[in-house]
Every structure is written in structure tokens, then in C-alpha cells.
N, C-alpha and C positions, 0 to 999 in steps of 0.2 A: 763651460762645456755645454753644447747645444742639446736641448732635450729632444729625444726621438719621438716623433709623431705616433700618436696612439693608432694602431691599425684598425681599419674599419672592418666590420663584419662582411663576410663574403656576399651576403644577399644585398647589402647596401651598394657594394661596388657593381653587382649585377643590375640593380636598378638604375644606378647613375648611367651605366654604359647604354642601358636600354632607353633612358630618356634622351640621351644625346643623339641616339639614332633616329629619333622622331623628327618630323618636319617642324619648321618654326610655328606654323599654324596650329598643329597638334599640341606642341608644348604650350603654346599660349592659351589654348582652350582648356587644357588641364589645369594649368596654374589659375586661371580666372574662375574656373569651376570651383576650386577649393576656397579661393578668396570669397566668391559670392556666397557659398554655403555658410562659410564662418560668419559673414556679416549678417546672413539671414537669421542664423541661430542667435547671435547677440541681440539684434533688433527685435525678433520675435520674443525673446525673454523679457526684454525691457518693456515692450508693449504689453505683454501679459501682466507684469507687475503694476503697470500704470492702470490698465483696466480694473484690476482687482481693487486697488486703492481707491480709484474713483468711484467705482460701484459701491463699495462699503461706505464711503463718505456720504454719497447721494442718499443711499438707503437710510443712513443714520441720520442725516439731517431732516429727511421727511418724517421719519419716525420720531424724532426728537420734537419737532414742531407739533406733531400730533398728540403725543403723550403730554407735553407741557400745556397745551390747551385743555386736555382733560384734567390734568391736576389742578389747574387753576379753578376749575369748577368744583373739584371733589375736595380740596384742602380748604376752600372758603377763606375764613378769617384766621387760619393757623399762621402763627407768627414765626415759626421756625425755631429750631434749636431744642424745643421742649418736647415732652413725650407726646405720642399720638393718643388722643382719647378714643374711647370705644366707638363712638358714633363715626368718627372719621375713619377708624379702622375698618368698620363695616361698609362704609361708602367705598373705600379703596378695594375691598375684597369683592364688592359687587361689580367692579370694573375689571380687575386683573385676575380674580380667582373664578368668578362665576360668569362674568360677562363675555361677550363675543370677542373682546381684545385678547383674551387668553390664547386664542389660536395663533396669534402673531407675536405678542409679548409673552414668552414662555416663563420668564421670571422677572420680578420687579422688586427693587430694593430702595429704600429712602434712608440716607445717611445724614447724620448731624456733623458738625464741624470738629467733633472729638473722635470721629471714627466709629461711632455707635450706629448700629442698624436700627432706625426707629421703626420701620415697617418692612415686611417682606412677604411676598405672596407665598412663601415657604415660611409658615409661622414659627417653625423651630429656630430660625435664625434671629428672630427679633430680640434685641438687647445685647447681641454679641458685639464686642469691640475689637476692631482691627486697626493696624498702622496705616495712617493716610499716606500713601506714596503712588507714584506712577500716574495713571490716568485719572484716578480719584483725586490726587492732589492738583492735577491741571484743571479739573472740573471746579474745584474750590477756588481756584485762581480766576475763574470766570469764563472758560472757554469750553464748548462742547467737545467731548472726546469720544472716539470710536476706534474700534479695531476688530479684527477676527481673533476671537480668544480661543486658545486650547484648553481653557478652563483648568489651569495648572496652578492658580493662586489659592491661598488658604481659605478664602471665604467662597470658593466655588466647589467644595466638597460634594454638596447634593446635587449640583448641576452635572458633575462628572459622572454620576451615577446613570444618567438618562440620555446625555448627549456627548458627542466627541468634540464639537465646535459650535460656537454661537457667535453672533454679531454682539459685542459688548459696547453699550452706549451710556455715557455720563452726561447728564444735563443738569447745569447749575440752576438753582432756583433762588431768586432774589426777593427780599422782603424789605420793607420800610422805605422811607423816602429816599435814602441814600443809595438803594439798590445793592446793598451788601448780600453776598452769597452766604446764606445761613444753612441751606440744606442742598443735598445733591441727590437727583433721582438717577438711580442706575437700573437699566433694563436690559434684557437679553433678547434678541430677535432671532427667529429660526433661520437657518442658512440654507434650507432645502431649495426654495425657488430662487433665492439669489445665487446660490452655487450653480444652479443650471443656466441662469442668465450670464454669469461669468464664464462658465465653460463654453457656452454658445459664442459669446463675444470673443473669447480667446481663439476658438476654432476659426471664427471668421477673420481675425486679425492675422493668424498663422496662414490661412488660405490666401489672404491679400499679399502677405509678404512672399509667400511661396510663388504666387502667380507672378508678381513683380519681378523676383529674381529670376524665374524662368524666362520671362520676357526679355530681361536684360541679357541673360545668357545667350538666348536665340538671337538677339540683335548682334551681340558680339560674333556669333557663329556666322551670321550673314555678312558681316563686315570682313572678316578674315577668310572667307571662302575663296578659293582659288578659281580663276577663270575656267579652268579645265573642268571643275565640277559643274558649273553652270552650264558649260557647253554639253556635258554628258547628260544633265537633266533635260536639256532642251531637245537633244537627240532622242532620248527615251520618250518625251512628251510627244514628239513628232511621230515616232514609230507607232505609239499607241494610238494617236489621232488618226494616223492613216489606216491603221487596222479597223478602227471604228467607222471611218469613212467607207472603207470596203465593205464592211458588214451592212451599213445603212444603205449603200447603192444596191447590194445584193437583195436586201429586203424590198427596196423600191422597185427593182426590176421584177421581182416575183409578185408585187402588189399590182404593178401595171399589167402583167400578164393575166393575173385574176380578174382585174377589172375589165380587160379587153375581152376575155372570154365570156365573163359574165354579161357585159354589155352586148356582145354579139348574140348570145343566147336570148337575152331579154328583148332585143330587137325582133328576133325571129318569132318569139312568143308574142310579142305586141301585134305582129303582123297576122299571126294566126287568131289572135283574140278579136282583131278588127274584122277579119273575114267572118268569124263566128257571130259577132254582132251584126254585121250586114246581113248575114243569112237569117238571123232571128227577126230583124226588122222587115226583111222582105217576105219571109214566109208568115209572119204574124201580123203586125199592124198595117203593113202595106197591103196585104190582101184583104183585110177587113175594110180598109179605107177604100180600096178599089170597088169592092162590092157596095159600099155605101154611095159612091159616086154614080156607079152604074144604075142603081135604084133611083137616085135622084134624077138622072137623065131620063130614065123611063117614066118616072112621075111627071116630070116637066113636059115631055112629048104627049103623054097620056092626057094631061089636064088641059093642054092646049087644044087637042083634037076632041076632048070630051068623051074619050072612049073608055076610061077607067072608072069603074063603079066607085061609090063612096067607101064601101066597106074594104075593097083592095087598097085604097089609099091609106087607110089607117094601118092595115097590115104591113104595107110597104114602109110607113114611118116607124113602125115597131121593129122591122128588120134593120133598118138603117141605124136606129137608136141602139139596138144590141150590138151591131157591128161596131159602131163608134165606141160604145162602152168597152167592149172586149179589146179593141185596139189601144184605148187609153190605158187600161189596166196592164196590158203587155208593156206599153211604152214605160209605164211607171216602174214595173218590175226590172226592165232592162236599165232605167236610169238609176234605180237604187243600187244596183250593181256598180254603176260607173261613178256615182257621186261619192264625195268624201265629206262627212259631217264636219262641223266646226271643232277641230280638236287642237288648234293652234295654242289655246290658252289652258289646255289640260295637262295635268302631270301624267307620267308613264303609268302610274297605277289607275288614275282616273280613265285614261285612254283604254286600258284593258277592261275595266268595268263597263265602260261606254259601248265597247264592241259586244260584250256579253248581252248588255240590255237591249241593244238594237236587235240582235239576233233573236232574243226571247220575244220582243214585240212582233217581230216579223213572222215568226213560226208559231207563236202561242205556246211556247214550251218553257221549261225551266232548266237552268244549268247550274250545277254546284260550283261556285266560284270561290277560290282561296287566294287572295291578293295580298301581298306584302306592302303595307302603307309606307315603308321606306323607300319604295321605288318612286321617287319624286321627279326629278329633272332628267331630260333626255332630248336630243336633237329632234326636230320635227320629222326628218326622214325616218328616224328610228321608231317614233310613235305611229307614223303612217304605215310602216312595215308591220308592226305588231297589230294594228287594227286590221289590215287587209289578211294577215295570216290567221287571226282568230275568226273572222267572218267567214273565210273560205274553209278553214278546218271545221268549224261547227256546222257549217252549211253541208258540207260532205258527210259528216256524222248524221245529220238529219235525214239526208237523201238516201244514204245507204244503210243506216242502222236505225232509222226512225227515231233518233234522239235517245237511244237507250243508255241510261245512266251517264249522260254527258257531264264532264267536269273539266274545269280550268284551274291550273295552279301557277301563279307567277311569284317568284321570290328573287331576292338579290343574292349574288355570289361575287363578292369583290366589286370589280367595275363592270360586271355583266348581269344581265337578267335572265333567269332560267324560266322558260314557258313550257308548260306541259298541258296538252289537249288530249283527252281520252275518252272512250266510249266503251261500251260492252256489246257491240254490234257483231255482226257475222265475221268481219275481218276479211282480209284479202292478201294476195302476194304483192308487196310494194314494187318489186323490180318489174313484174309484168304489168302493173299500173303505168309505171313510167314508160315502158317500152310501147304501151298501147297509144301513147300521145295524149293522155289526159292533161289538159291545160291547167287545171286547178292545182295539181301536184307540182308540175313544172313551175308555174308562177310563184307558189310559196317557196320553193327551194331557191329560185333565182333571186327573188326579193331578199331573202335572208342572206345569201351569199354576197349580193351587191353591196350590203352595208357592213360586211365583215363579220357575219355571224355563222353559225353552224346549223345545219338542219338534219334531223334524223327522224325516220319513221319506223316504228316497230309494229307489225301486224302479221297474222297468219290466219288462215280460214279457221272460223270457230273460236277465236281468242280475243276478239276486240282489236282495237287500234290505239296507239299512243303516238303522238306527234311531240317530239322533243327538240326544242330550239334554244340556242344561246345568242342573245343579242348584246352588243356593246352598248353602254350607257353614255358614251361620250365619243367625240370625233377622234380624240387621241386613241382610244381603245380600237376604233375602227381602223386608224391608220397602221396600228402595230398588230392587227389581228392575223 
């Protein structure tokens, strides 16, 4: 009679039906995920055990060599198998009880071949006898033995009171020409630092296994991915790139418009500035030089005819000298406003300090300057702009406020420099000043806008003046400003 199949629970049937309805790619990915996770767990556990075993053996081997070298010096002519004399016991106490080695070797014992403890750093254990078995028997057979001990053996009663686990190491000690093992040194090493090293190594191995498993799973996903998924991703990327391109194009259009407007305003301002320079040259040095030439012609004609007295000649020379001196001074003043000092090799902060010092030297005044030293590199155009801005702002403050409490502050704010120029002068109405066509304010604002910065001026009659400027510190910041 055929046996009736055992009925499956309803939830198992539901799971089977749900699994069948999935696509082959999803089924494959689910099964491969479970297989990979199982393999990762097995491999990670095996690696963890290997790491712990190898770490213990390595630490035990190093400690064994170290302890064996110390024992060779301390035991001296001790033949082995006999009782430890008082001098040898004191020497061992000096190493394992009172010496620096006690920090690492927390317990030390010396066994004879009958299972008697000849010496112990815990003196209460000396003379006790135990059965030779396990690792102790292996050590008397001639091999170094080591393990992580839970301190559950009969001779570990005193150790259990202070520690939960220690590295237990047995080192065979040979005497005589035949190299027979007569005594065994047993010592316990602290697990604190080694347990941290083992834990860190296990974490690294688990991380490596997890990353490798994840990489394998991702590779499987990429292999079984359907073409339609790739197409959808590509379409999504194209739409995103198109949107980014539109945004970038819009920013470029706005930037070009800003640059066009700033360029047009700058051209007009330059034309006005040239007219002003021409007027200054015509009304100042040109008039003085014309006067000097006229006096020279008069002197020449008079000296030829002999009609000019000697005293008048010297007065004419003095007049010419004063006219030429005055014209030279005016030319130097005009040239100082046009020239640019060598700032190509200066940092942004040094350029700010240079502008302040040049102003102080020119007008014989003092400015309170607070400059952030981290303002190091910036394009030359930005440094020229900040130099011109500071010279014009400070000069305006001197002319209209007689330099009352002038101060300059420069600091970094991300990828920008914040510049503040202030005084405690009589103040003015900024909009009225702009409407009046004052070239200094217009030039400052247009220079700042042309490099992608912002320009603000805060002032009112009777409350002083503050010029607030933000300047980009890189060409990228200028392009995205």
C-alpha cells in the first residue's frame, strides 16, 4: 500500500508558489545570495579559528624563546630534577615576582618529571604534585606546547581567582650531554593585548570575506541583469544629463549676460576715467610746462637782445623751476594712481597688506588691519581687484573722513574672501553718490562684479561708512558665482 505524502504547511505552499512566479533572474539571485552567505559564514569561521591558533602559537613561541634565555641565565648550573635551592629561588623571584617580566608573565611554574612543582611565582604551590598529562606530558616529550587556557585544571585554582583566560605555555628544559628533558617551565601570558590583536585580525578577515562575497554577488547581478534594465538605466542617465546640461547652459547664458553688462559698464567707466586723466594732465602739468616754455622763450629772446637784467633772469629761472617741480609732482600723483606695484608673486593676504601699507606711506596715516593668514593663493585678476578696491576705498575715506578710525578686515569664508573697509567719518547716502556719477564707487563695484564678486556699501550721514565685498579665491568660484 502506497504511503500518503505528508502534507506541507500552508505557508510553505505559498512560498513555493511565490518563488515560481518570480523571473529566472530573480530566482537565481536569491539562491546565489543564500549560497554565498553560507559560504561566507563557513569561510569566516574557519579563518577566525586559524587566526586565533596562529596568533597564540606565534606569541607562545616568542615568549618561550625569551623565557628560556632568561632561565638559562638564572638556573645556572642547576642539574634539573632536584629541589631548587634558596639562592636560585631568590634569583627566579627577582625575575618573575619582582622584576619587569611580571607584567607579561603573570604566573610561572617549574615542574620536575614526577609532576612536582619545584618553583612557582605563587609560593603556595611549591611542592604540590599533580598528574602529568595533556600539554605537560607533551612538553616532557620534548615539544613546546601552547593554548588559550580557561584555567579549569586542578593546578590552576589560584589563577582562576584573578583571570578568566590566559595563554598557557610549556617549555621543555634539557640538561646534560644527551639533552634529556628533566624539567618543564610553565608560564601564563596575559591575553589582553593578544585578544585585542586577534579581535582586530578577525574583524579584518570578516570584512575581507564580506567585501569579497559582496563583490561576487554584485558581479553575478551584473551578469544576469536583463537588457531592458540596462536600457532603463541609460535612459535615466540621459535624462539626468540633459537636465544638468540645461541647467549649465542657463547658468552660462546668465553669466555671459552679466559679463556683457559688466564689460559695457567698464568700457564706459574707462572712457570717463581717460577723460578725467586727460583733463588732469591738461589743467595741471600741461599748464605748468607751457608756462615754463613761455618763460624760457622770453629768457632766450631777452638774453639775445641784452634787455633782461641779471636779477630778472634768476627770478625767471626760479619761476621755471617751480613750474617744472609742480608739474613733476602732479605727474607722479597721476602715475601712482595708474601704476600697479609688483604683486604677481604675492599671496592674497600679502596683497591686502601691501595695499594698506602703500596707502599709509602715501598719506602718512595709520590703518587698523586684521588679515587672515590663510588667504594664500588667488588668481592675479582677483589680487589686482582687491588691491584697487582697498586703495580706492581707503583714499575715499581719507578725502571725505580725514582717515577717521579707518580699518580693514580680510578673512576666509569657504572658497571666498570677505573684505571689509570701514571708517567713522561723516557718512553719505550711497545711492545719491552713485547717481552723481562718482567714478571711484562705480569703478570699485564694476571691478568686483566683473570677477564674480559682490559689492555692498553701508553708510548714512553721521554714522560712518562700511564697504563689504565678497571675492572668489579661484577661477572655478568665479565661473559659478
